C-alpha atoms as one frame of an Amber mdcrd trajectory, in Angstrom:
protein
-104.902-106.890  43.284-108.522-106.053  44.276-109.403-104.061  41.258-108.178
-103.240  37.838-106.809 -99.627  38.149-109.349 -97.077  37.231-106.985 -95.689
  34.603-106.767 -98.966  32.694-110.596 -99.514  32.927-111.162 -95.919  31.521
-108.774 -96.588  28.745-110.396 -99.997  27.852-113.836 -98.124  27.672-112.392
 -95.331  25.671-110.741 -97.788  23.133-114.016 -99.651  22.848-115.963 -96.358
  22.224-113.438 -94.996  19.692-114.120 -98.235  17.682-117.879 -97.550  18.027
-118.309-101.062  19.561-120.762-102.104  22.183-119.819-104.133  25.148-121.422
-107.160  23.435-119.295-106.598  20.201-116.105-106.463  22.273-117.210-109.539
  24.145-117.896-111.392  20.932-114.404-110.454  19.583-112.679-111.449  22.826
-114.905-114.498  23.490-116.375-113.160  26.573-120.015-112.432  27.582-121.196
-108.713  27.586-121.702-109.057  31.415-117.995-109.832  31.762-117.033-106.787
  29.798-119.297-104.625  31.854-117.861-106.128  34.915-114.356-105.293  33.829
-115.218-101.632  32.857-116.897-101.052  36.168-114.326-102.696  38.379-116.593
-105.529  39.550-114.472-108.095  37.774-110.584-108.295  37.802-109.766-110.179
  34.720-106.914-112.844  34.706-103.893-111.580  32.813-104.470-113.739  29.807
-108.045-112.258  29.458-106.791-108.806  29.916-104.116-109.443  27.168-106.852
-110.592  24.826-109.127-107.796  25.530-106.459-105.083  24.979-105.350-106.795
  21.683-108.876-106.965  20.418-109.087-103.259  21.154-105.899-102.637  19.019
-103.646-102.067  21.956-100.980-104.109  23.809 -99.597-104.494  27.244 -95.873
-103.628  27.602 -93.492-103.844  30.434 -91.498-100.507  30.916 -88.891 -99.702
  33.453 -90.311 -97.321  36.065 -87.857 -94.660  35.216 -89.151 -94.488  31.641
 -92.826 -94.373  32.606 -93.067 -90.486  32.347 -91.419 -90.660  28.782 -93.668
 -93.402  27.493 -96.722 -91.748  29.151 -95.907 -88.543  27.127 -95.394 -90.564
  23.857 -98.626 -92.322  24.313-100.505 -89.036  25.293 -98.964 -87.307  22.182
-100.014 -90.351  20.022-103.733 -89.735  21.012-103.618 -86.036  20.220-106.203
 -84.872  17.750-104.572 -83.450  14.614-105.795 -80.023  15.451-103.962 -80.204
  18.797-100.767 -81.318  17.043 -97.605 -79.573  18.203 -94.762 -78.924  15.546
 -91.792 -81.118  16.203 -89.398 -78.124  15.787 -89.974 -74.565  16.777 -90.513
 -72.135  13.857 -87.345 -70.447  12.644 -87.511 -66.681  13.197 -85.283 -66.240
  10.270 -87.563 -66.123   7.299 -84.888 -66.155   4.582 -83.529 -69.470   5.688
 -80.061 -68.149   6.715 -78.938 -69.803   9.801 -76.390 -67.078  10.705
């Protein structure tokens, strides 16, 4: 692997920013220098697996192996889990029958 995929790097940075942390703060929590966090976020550094695992856990996430056939469903769940409350979709469509009679 030449680089950590851009989508992962973007998500790491977004998770850091959601917490309001600087690169130095993330590095302190993960036991890494700020320059290492910067290198990971920009793609200059490809972290070892154990370092990546520590980093994502510090950011309140985890790495999970998913069968390829389930990736679209898992991606949808993750995307929906990140939706703002204002963007929230109802689980069930509204019932057209106002009196509650299902007939």
